[in-house]
C-alpha positions as CSV (number, residue, x, y, z in Angstrom):
1,M,-0.5,-8.7,16.9
2,R,1.3,-9.7,13.7
3,I,0.6,-7.9,10.4
4,V,2.1,-8.9,7.1
5,Q,2.3,-6.2,4.4
6,I,2.6,-7.2,0.8
7,S,2.6,-5.0,-2.2
8,D,2.9,-4.8,-6.0
9,T,2.2,-8.4,-6.7
10,H,1.0,-7.6,-10.3
11,L,-1.2,-10.7,-10.7
12,S,-2.9,-11.8,-13.9
13,Q,-4.0,-15.1,-15.3
14,D,-3.5,-14.0,-18.9
15,K,-0.3,-11.9,-18.4
16,S,1.4,-14.3,-16.1
17,R,5.0,-13.2,-16.2
18,F,5.1,-12.5,-12.4
19,L,2.7,-15.1,-11.3
20,D,5.4,-17.6,-10.4
21,N,6.2,-15.5,-7.3
22,W,2.8,-15.9,-5.8
23,A,3.3,-19.5,-4.6
24,P,6.4,-18.9,-2.6
25,L,5.0,-15.6,-1.3
26,S,1.7,-17.3,-0.1
27,A,3.7,-20.2,1.4
28,W,5.9,-17.7,3.3
29,I,2.8,-15.8,4.5
30,A,1.3,-19.1,5.9
31,D,4.5,-19.7,7.8
32,Q,4.2,-16.3,9.5
33,H,0.8,-17.0,11.0
34,P,-0.3,-13.4,10.7
35,D,-3.4,-11.9,12.3
36,L,-3.9,-9.7,9.3
37,V,-2.4,-9.4,5.8
38,I,-2.5,-5.9,4.2
39,H,-1.9,-5.5,0.5
40,T,-0.8,-2.0,-0.4
41,G,-1.9,-2.0,-4.0
42,D,-1.0,-2.9,-7.5
43,V,-2.5,-6.3,-6.8
44,T,-2.9,-6.8,-10.5
45,V,-1.1,-6.3,-13.8
46,D,-4.1,-4.3,-15.3
47,G,-7.2,-4.3,-13.1
48,A,-7.8,-0.8,-14.2
49,G,-8.4,-2.0,-17.8
50,V,-9.3,-5.7,-17.4
51,E,-11.7,-6.6,-14.6
52,A,-10.8,-10.2,-14.9
53,D,-7.4,-9.3,-13.4
54,L,-9.3,-8.0,-10.3
55,V,-11.3,-11.2,-10.1
56,F,-8.2,-13.3,-10.3
57,G,-6.3,-11.2,-7.7
58,A,-9.2,-11.3,-5.3
59,Q,-9.5,-15.1,-5.7
60,L,-5.8,-15.6,-4.9
61,M,-6.0,-13.2,-1.9
62,G,-9.0,-15.1,-0.6
63,K,-7.0,-18.4,-0.6
64,L,-4.2,-17.0,1.7
65,G,-5.8,-18.5,4.8
66,S,-5.5,-15.3,6.8
67,R,-7.8,-12.3,7.2
68,T,-6.9,-9.7,4.5
69,R,-7.4,-6.0,3.7
70,A,-6.2,-4.2,0.6
71,V,-5.9,-0.6,-0.8
72,P,-5.8,-0.1,-4.6
73,G,-2.8,0.8,-6.7
74,N,-2.7,2.6,-10.0
75,H,-2.6,-0.6,-11.9
76,D,-5.8,-1.6,-10.1
77,V,-8.0,1.6,-10.4
78,G,-6.0,4.0,-12.6
79,D,-4.2,7.1,-11.6
80,A,-5.0,10.6,-10.8
81,R,-5.6,12.6,-14.1
82,D,-3.9,9.9,-16.1
83,P,-4.7,10.4,-19.8
84,Q,-5.2,6.7,-20.6
85,Q,-6.5,5.3,-17.3
86,P,-7.8,8.0,-15.0
87,V,-9.1,6.8,-11.6
88,N,-12.9,7.2,-11.8
89,A,-16.2,6.0,-10.4
90,E,-16.3,3.0,-12.9
91,R,-12.9,1.7,-11.9
92,L,-13.5,2.3,-8.2
93,G,-16.7,0.4,-8.5
94,A,-15.0,-2.6,-10.1
95,W,-12.4,-2.6,-7.3
96,R,-15.1,-2.5,-4.6
97,R,-17.0,-5.3,-6.2
98,H,-14.0,-7.6,-5.7
99,F,-12.0,-6.2,-2.8
100,G,-14.4,-4.2,-0.8
101,P,-13.9,-0.6,0.2
102,D,-10.9,1.3,-1.1
103,R,-10.7,3.1,2.3
104,W,-11.3,1.4,5.6
105,V,-10.6,1.4,9.4
106,E,-9.5,-1.5,11.6
107,D,-9.5,-1.0,15.4
108,V,-7.4,-3.6,17.0
109,T,-6.0,-4.2,20.5
110,A,-2.4,-5.3,21.1
111,G,-1.9,-6.0,24.8
112,T,-3.1,-3.0,26.7
113,Q,-2.8,-0.6,23.7
114,R,-5.5,0.1,21.2
115,W,-4.5,0.8,17.6
116,R,-6.3,2.3,14.6
117,L,-5.2,0.9,11.3
118,V,-6.3,3.2,8.4
119,G,-6.2,2.3,4.7
120,F,-7.0,4.8,2.1
121,D,-6.9,5.3,-1.7
122,A,-3.8,7.2,-2.7
123,L,-4.9,7.3,-6.4
124,L,-7.8,9.6,-5.5
125,V,-5.4,12.2,-4.0
126,G,-5.1,15.0,-6.6
127,S,-7.6,13.4,-9.0
128,G,-10.3,16.0,-8.9
129,E,-12.8,13.3,-8.6
130,P,-15.8,13.8,-6.2
131,E,-14.5,10.9,-4.1
132,E,-11.3,12.8,-3.4
133,D,-13.0,15.4,-1.1
134,A,-15.2,12.7,0.4
135,Q,-12.1,10.7,1.3
136,L,-10.3,13.6,2.9
137,T,-13.3,14.5,5.0
138,W,-13.6,10.8,6.0
139,L,-9.9,10.7,6.8
140,E,-10.0,13.8,9.0
141,Q,-13.0,12.3,10.8
142,V,-11.5,8.9,11.5
143,M,-8.3,10.6,12.8
144,A,-10.3,12.9,15.1
145,E,-12.2,9.9,16.5
146,A,-9.2,7.8,17.2
147,E,-9.1,8.9,20.8
148,E,-6.1,7.5,22.5
149,R,-5.4,4.8,19.9
150,R,-2.0,4.7,18.1
151,I,-2.5,5.2,14.4
152,A,-1.0,3.4,11.4
153,W,-1.6,4.4,7.8
154,F,-1.6,2.1,4.8
155,L,-1.6,3.5,1.2
156,H,-0.1,2.7,-2.2
157,R,1.9,5.8,-3.2
158,P,4.3,7.2,-0.5
159,L,3.7,10.7,0.8
160,F,7.3,11.8,-0.3
161,L,10.6,10.2,-1.4
162,D,13.2,12.1,0.6
163,R,11.6,14.9,2.7
164,P,8.1,16.3,3.2
165,D,9.0,19.7,1.7
166,E,10.4,18.3,-1.5
167,G,9.0,19.3,-4.9
168,D,6.9,17.4,-7.3
169,T,8.4,13.9,-7.9
170,G,5.9,13.2,-10.7
171,Y,4.6,9.6,-10.8
172,W,6.4,8.5,-7.7
173,S,4.9,10.2,-4.7
174,I,2.0,12.4,-3.6
175,K,1.9,15.9,-5.1
176,P,3.2,18.7,-2.9
177,E,-0.2,20.5,-2.5
178,Q,-2.1,17.4,-1.4
179,R,0.9,16.3,0.7
180,L,0.7,19.4,2.9
181,A,-2.8,18.4,4.1
182,L,-1.8,14.7,4.7
183,M,1.4,15.7,6.5
184,D,-0.6,18.1,8.7
185,L,-2.8,15.1,9.7
186,V,0.3,12.9,10.4
187,R,1.8,15.6,12.7
188,R,-1.3,16.6,14.5
189,H,-2.4,13.1,15.3
190,R,1.2,11.7,15.8
191,V,0.8,8.9,13.4
192,A,3.0,6.1,14.4
193,L,3.4,4.4,11.0
194,V,2.9,5.3,7.3
195,A,3.3,2.1,5.2
196,S,3.3,2.3,1.4
197,G,4.3,0.4,-1.7
198,H,4.5,1.5,-5.4
199,L,8.2,2.1,-5.6
200,H,9.3,-1.5,-5.8
201,K,12.0,-0.6,-3.3
202,A,12.5,-1.3,0.4
203,R,13.0,1.4,3.0
204,D,12.4,1.9,6.7
205,F,13.1,5.2,8.4
206,I,11.8,7.6,11.1
207,L,11.0,11.2,10.6
208,E,9.6,13.6,13.3
209,G,8.6,10.5,15.4
210,T,6.7,8.8,12.5
211,R,8.0,5.5,11.0
212,Y,7.8,5.3,7.3
213,V,8.1,1.9,5.6
214,W,8.2,1.2,1.9
215,S,7.2,-2.4,1.2
216,P,9.2,-4.0,-1.5
217,S,7.4,-5.6,-4.4
218,S,7.0,-9.4,-4.6
219,G,6.4,-9.2,-8.3
220,F,9.4,-7.5,-10.0
221,L,12.2,-5.0,-9.6
222,V,12.4,-1.7,-11.6
223,G,15.6,-0.9,-13.5
224,A,17.3,2.4,-14.0
225,K,15.7,3.1,-17.4
226,A,12.3,3.2,-15.8
227,Q,13.0,4.8,-12.4
228,P,15.1,7.8,-11.4
229,E,17.5,7.6,-8.5
230,M,15.9,7.7,-5.1
231,P,16.4,6.3,-1.7
232,G,15.7,2.6,-0.8
233,E,17.0,-0.8,-1.7
234,K,16.1,-3.0,-4.6
235,H,15.0,-6.5,-3.6
236,L,11.8,-8.5,-3.5
237,G,10.0,-9.3,-0.3
238,A,7.4,-8.2,2.2
239,V,7.1,-6.6,5.6
240,V,6.3,-8.1,9.1
241,Y,4.9,-5.8,11.8
242,E,4.6,-6.7,15.4
243,L,2.3,-4.6,17.6
244,N,3.1,-5.3,21.2
245,G,1.3,-2.8,23.4
246,P,2.4,0.7,22.3
247,A,5.6,-0.7,20.7
248,L,5.9,-1.2,16.9
249,T,8.5,-3.3,15.2
250,A,8.9,-3.7,11.5
251,R,11.0,-6.2,9.6
252,I,11.5,-6.0,5.9
253,V,12.0,-9.6,4.7
254,E,13.6,-10.9,1.5
255,V,11.0,-13.7,0.9
256,P,12.8,-17.0,-0.1
257,G,12.0,-18.5,-3.5
258,L,11.0,-15.3,-5.3
259,T,12.4,-14.9,-8.9
260,Q,14.0,-11.6,-9.7
261,H,12.1,-10.4,-12.6
262,W,13.2,-7.0,-13.9
263,V,11.3,-4.2,-15.8
264,G,13.1,-1.2,-17.4
265,Q,16.7,-2.3,-17.1
C-alpha cells in the first residue's frame, strides 16, 4: 500500500501567495498513484478565520484523483488557548462541514499485515475544550481495539522536537503534560509511525522502536527570524510511505517544480 503525506499547503483563493505550488504538487501526487493521500494540516492560509479558505482547500483536495484524509492544523481550526483564534466548537464545526471528522481511523491491509491508521486533532490537545477529553477517550479506545494491527498516527503538531522528556517548546510541539499521556500510548501499543507536519521542516528518525517523520511543507519555508533552532532540514516536499506486510518504508521527497517561498527570513 502506498500513502502520500502532504502538509502545510496554506491554500487560499484570495491570499494566493503559495497557491502556485499546488499545481506541481498535485501533478507529482498523480504520478505516485497513491492508495491514500493524507494531509497533516494547515491546508489553508486562514480557515480558522475565513471559511471560504476551507471551502477552497477542500475543493482542491477533492480534485486530486486519489482517496484523501486530513487532520486540521492551527491555521484551519485555531490553536489551543490562542487569544486571537482559539480552537472551539464553531471552528471545528466548519472544518467538519468541509473535510469530515477531525479524528478518524482507517483499517487497511498490506499483504498479510493489517494496519490501523489513526488521525487526530493536535490542536485540541491542551485546549481545555470539552472535545479534548472526548478525543483522548476515543484515542485510548481505538488503540485498545487495534488487536494485532500495526499502528500509524497522523497529526499536525509533533509530540516533541528533540526528545520526549524535553520541556515546553511553546508553539512548536505538544505541551509536556499532555505529551506524557500520548507517549504512554505510543509505548504501550508500540506505535510504528508518528507522522506530523507544522514545522515546515523535514526529519525522519527512530526512537524506542517508533519511527517519527516530519513532513516538509509544500507551501513555504520558515526563516530564522520566525523559528528557533531545532532539528530537521529546510526544504519543500512531501512523504511517500510504502506498507509491505509488517514493513514500513518512508521517503521524504523534494517535489520538483515547487517555488521556494520564505516567511520570516
